[in-house]
N, C-alpha and C positions, 0 to 999 in steps of 0.2 A: 458500165453496169449501173442502172438506177434502181433503187429499192422501191420507188413510188412512195406512197404515203405510209408512214409508220405511226401506229397508235400505241400509247402507253396507258395501262390500267393498273391501279393499285387495289389489291384485294386481300381479304383475310381467308375467304373460302372455307369457313369453319362450320359446316362443310359447304361444298359448292352445290347450290340449289337452283330451282327454276328461275328465281329472281336474278341470280348471278348470270345465268345463261341469257335471260332477256336483256340484261344490262350489256353483256358482251356483244350480242347480236345488234342491238340498237346503236352501240358505240361504233361498231365496225361500219354499219350502214350510214350513220350520220357523218362520219369522217371520211368515207370512201377509202378505208384503210386497206393497203395491200398486205401489211404484216401487223401482228399484234404482240406486244411485249407486256407480260404481266409481272409486276413486283408483288410478291406474296409474303406475308409474315410467316415466320417459322413455327416452332413448336409451342411458343407462348404468344399470347395475343394482347391487343391494346387495352382491353378492359380489365387487365390484371387477372388473366385466367390461362388455362392450358388450351391448346388447340385440341379438338376432339380426336383428330387423326394426325399422323406425322406429316412433315413438310413435303416429303417426296410423293406421298399419296395425293396431297393437295395439288402438287405440280402436275401430276398425271390427270387429275380432274380438269385442271385449267387447260391443258393441252387438248384433251378430248372435247373441251367446250369451245375450242377455236383459237387458243393462244398458239403462237409460234415459238416463243421463248419465255421461260419462266425463271425469274431471278429472285433469290431470297433477300428480303429486307432484313438486314442484320438484327439480331435479337434486341440489342440495346434500343434501337428505334421502335421495333415492333411492340415492346412493352412500355414505351414512353407515353407521356401525355400526348393529346391530339396534336399539339403544336410540333413536338419533336418527331413524332411518328410521320406526320405529313411532310415536314421539312426533309427528313432523311430520305423518304421515298421519292420526293420531287427532285432532290439533289441527285439521287441515283439515276433516275430517268433522264434528267438533264445532262448528266455527265456522259451518257451514251453517245451524244452528238448526232443521233439519227432520228430522234423522235419528233414528229410534227405536232401531234395532238395528244392531250392528256384528258381522259374521260373519267368521270366519277358520278356516283349516284347522289341524288339530293331529294329532300322532301319538298323543297320550294318548287314552284312552277316556273320561276324566272331567275336565271343565274345572275342578273344584274343586281338584285337585292343582296345576294351573297357577296358580290364584288364590291358593293358600296361598304358593307361591313368590313370586308377584308382590307379595304383602303384605310379605314379609320384605325384598324388594329395595327396595320403596317406603319402608318405615318405617326400614330400616337400624338395627335395635336394636343397642345397644352390644356385647352379647355376640357377635352375628353379625360385627360389624366386627373384633373381636379375633380371632375364628377366621379370618376372611378374611386379615387381615394375617399371621397365622401361616402360612397356606397359601401366600401370595405369597412369603414369605421362603424357601420351598423352591425358588424359581426357575422355577416352572411358569407357563404362560400364564394371563392373567387369567380367561378363560372357565372353565378347569379349576379354578382356585383358588376361583372363585365357586361352581361346582357343588359342590365338596367342602364348602365352608363352609355352604351352604344345607342339605345333607343332615345335616351334624353338628348344625347349629342346630335343625332340625326334628326331630332325634333319631329319624329313621326311614329308615335308608339303604335298606332293602329296598323301601320304597314309592316312594322318590324316585330310585332309581338309574337312570341313563340318561334320565331325563325331560328334563334340560337339554342333552342332546347332540343331539337331533333338531331339524333346522332349523325346522320349523313350530312346534314347541313353544317354541323360543327366541323366535321372533317373537310367538307368542301371549302368552307371559309379558310381553313388552315392551308389547303392546297393552293388556293388563290393567293393567299398571303405569301406563301413560300415562292410562288412564281414571280411575284413582285420583288421580293427580297433578292432573288437570284438574277433578276432582270432576264428571265428565261424567254426564249422565243417560242416555246411550246404553247400551243393555243388551247385554252380550256373548253371542254364541252360538258355541260351538266345534263345528266339523264334523270328525269323525274322518276322516283320510285313508284312501282305499280302495286296497288291493292293492299299490301301489308307494310307496316313500319318495322323498324329494327327490333323493337322489344315486344311486338305483338305476339300473343300466345295462340292465336287462332289461325285456321286455314281459310283462305278465300280462293275459291276455284282451285287452281293447282299451285297457289303461292302460299308459302309460309316463311317466316323469318328463320334465320339460323338459330336464334335463341329458342324458338318453338321446337325446332327439329332436335336440338340437344336435349330438351325436356322430354320429347317423345322417346328418345333413345333410352333415357333412364327408366321410362315406363314400358319399354319394349313394344312400342306401337309401330311395328315395321310396315304394316299395311298402309297406315296413314303416311308414313315417311315416303314410301314408294311413290305416292301421288305427287309429292312436292319437289322431288329431285329428278333430274334427267336420269335415264336408265343407267348410263355408263357410270355416273357419279354414285348412284344408289348401290350398284354392284361393288364398287371400290370400298364404299363405307361398310357394306354388309360383310365383305371379305375381311376388313380390318377387325370388325367386331367379332366375327367367328374365330379369328386367330388370336383374339385377346389382345390385339395391338391397338388399343385406343385408350384415351385418358379422359374420363368424363368431365372432371373439373378439378380446380386447384385443391379442393378438400382431400383429394387422394394423398396429397403431400402434407396434410396438416401436422402430423407428428414431427416430420422432418423440419418444417418451418418453425414450429414452437421450440423444438430442440435447439435450432440455430439461434433463435432470438433469446432463449434463456442463457445460451453460452456467450452471447455478445454482451459487451459492456454498453452502458448508456451512451458513451462517446462514440462507440462503433455504430450503434443504431442511428446516431445523429448524422453519420456519414452516408446513410442510404438516401438516394434521390427522393425528392418530394417530402422529406422530413424537415420540418421547420418549426419555429416558435415553441420549442419545448415538447413537441409531439413525441420525441424519443422517450420521455418519462412515462407518458401514457402507454406507449407500446411496450415498454419494459415491464410496467406493472401488470398489464393485461396478459403478457406472455407468462408471467410468473404465477398467474392465478387461473388460466384457462387451459383446458386440454382439447378444445376443438376450435376451428376457425369461425364458426357461426357466433359463438359466445364472444370470441376475441373481437370480431368486427363490430358487434353490437355495443361492446364496451367503449371502443376507441372512436367510433363514428360520431360526428357531431354536425351542427349546422355548417361549420366551416370545412370539415373534412368529409368528403363524400365516400361512400362505400367503394366506388371504383378506385379512388385515389389510395385508399387503405389497401385494397387488394393488389394494386401495383407495387406498393411498398413491400408487401409480403413476397411478391415475385422477385423483387430486387434482393431481398434477404436470402431467398432460396437459391438464386443464381449467383449470388456474390457480386452483384452490380453496385458500384459506389458512385458518389457524386463526381469523383474524378473521371470515371468511365463515361458518365453523361457529358462532362465537359469535353472529353475527347470526341464524342459523337457529334458535338456541335461544331467542332473545329475542322473535322476531316470530311473529305468526300469519300463515301463508302466504296469498298471493293465491289466488283460485279461477280457475285457467286451464282454460278449457273446450276439450277436444280433440274431443269428439263428443257428439251428442245424438240421441235417437230422436224421432219425431214427438210421442209422449206426453211425452217428457222436457222439451219446451219449457216446459210449465207449471211444472216444477221451477225453471227458471232465474228466472222472474218471482217465485216464492215466496222463493227464496234472496235475490234483490236486495231484496225487501221486508223480510226479516228482518235484513239486514246493510247498514246505511248505511256502516259503517266498514271493511268488508272488501271490497276490489275484486274484481269479477267481470270477468275479462279475456276478451273475445271478439275484441279487436283489439290485438295486441302493439304496433303502431306508435302507436296512440292512447295506450296506457298509458305507453309510454316517453316520448312527448312531453308528456303532460299531468300525469303523477303528480308529486307533490312528495315522495313517500316514498323517500328515498335507499336505505334498506335493502332495500325490496322491489324497487326498480329494479336493485339489484346482483344480487339472487337471480335476477331474470328475465334479466338480461344473461348470467348463467352458463348458463341454459337455452338462450339463443340461441347462445352460443359452443359449447355441447355439441353442438347440432344441426349447426353449421357444421363442427366437427371430425369428428363422426360420419360425415357424408356423404363425407368424404375416403376413408373405407374402402370405398366402393362401387366396383364394377368399372367402372361407367359412369354418366354423368349425375350427377356428384357436385357439384351446385351449392349455393351458400351461400344464406343468408337465407330458408330455408323457413319459419321462424317468422313471417316477415312475409307470405309469399305463399300458404302452404298454407291452404286454407279449412277451417273446422270440418267434421268428418265428420258428415253427416246421413243418416239412414236413412228 
């Protein structure tokens, strides 16, 4: 039995819109894929925020959009920096042992530009490190210093200017770097983004970014949203909103987060990932004097610490994720937690299990938690369970816990 070509896609689908559908269709077409596996981030996402809808609803959107198998990217990776997010997702796809191509969106028109940057970041030549340290000494943020250093090192500012400032390019570079690091045989395919960019607030034809869609939800502009999402996806979103089962953004948890930070000692705050160079003191002081996240972020944010980084730290505090957990995530190959599968996709699961005696395929969380001897993987799964339990507290109604134990795998 041959699977033919298997495509891997990494997505947040927050929520799944026409741009995602375009990306999926293009990826399938360009790689001649017979099967598509999506790795989707769960209830919290990479920019330090909540997912607007829960992970099973996102899995259903992905399946209806053309995926055959949807796997959850464990929470620790999905709320990490771009580097750990990408590495976790690529490690996961690579470990399946059946994926031929990995496809991602990019703002660049040419993947070779991104690949050149990824090579510098992966190899870290001495000269580049010297330039980077010089840039950092100016007190600018790490992403900015790194972008400057890469352009100077590659000696072509015109060609590389702004390549590293677009969100899809940043992730694409990290995916390429992770492929190099793992010496993976998965072949990368970059799909240029159409019409709108990640943070754009406007609609072009029937395309809008997920950022714009989330803003429209807060304003109740459902007729506008209907234009920019596939019908199946819009119906699932509307259904979640009507049932009160959605979380508009991290501010829903602002009191809980500030409560946690006020209770933590400065030393405990220092153990949160991404906290360094005395940032714990600024966080402690801000939490003692603010009662909402907007004020908190504006006090702590600086040239060196971007808003996204601070929001990620707030998510770590909320979910109880420590530097030690982050270290575990870098050491291990994640488990394969199945959120959804199409009828055709069932044959993928048996192939994956055949290829991987050593990597657990989780279809029952309870079974894994009771039977597994792997402390590190159990810790990462426990974080996923906690994340769902906390996430549903943001619902307007029916916010029950233990969904990871009770919710069935989505099947089409």
